[in-house]
C-alpha positions, 0 to 999 in steps of 0.5 A: 518490521516486514510484511509479505502478502501472498495474493495469488501471483508469483511475486508477493506484496512486500512492505518494510517499516512500520508505516508501510506495513500498517498501510499495506495491511489496511489496504489489503483488509479494506479493499476500497478507496481510502484517503490518507493524510499528508504528513511526511511518514505517510507520504513516504510510505505511500510513495514506496508502496506505489513504486513497488506496485502494491497500491494505486493512487488516484487524482483525489489522493486516495489509495487502494491495493493493486490486485490487478498486478 
């Protein structure tokens, strides 16, 4: 499963796998801060999307899409 979101820059956001695709799609549709659970699949998806600079995470374990990239 793959998801690519073109958001107006040269490099689009890319997610691979069910959890990353769901998380990135949710972050793109709802562009505010949202909390996430601390189960292993969700944490792995968050870590991978942060590494790709798709989402940002604050100190309160909340995420939102990184449209400033």
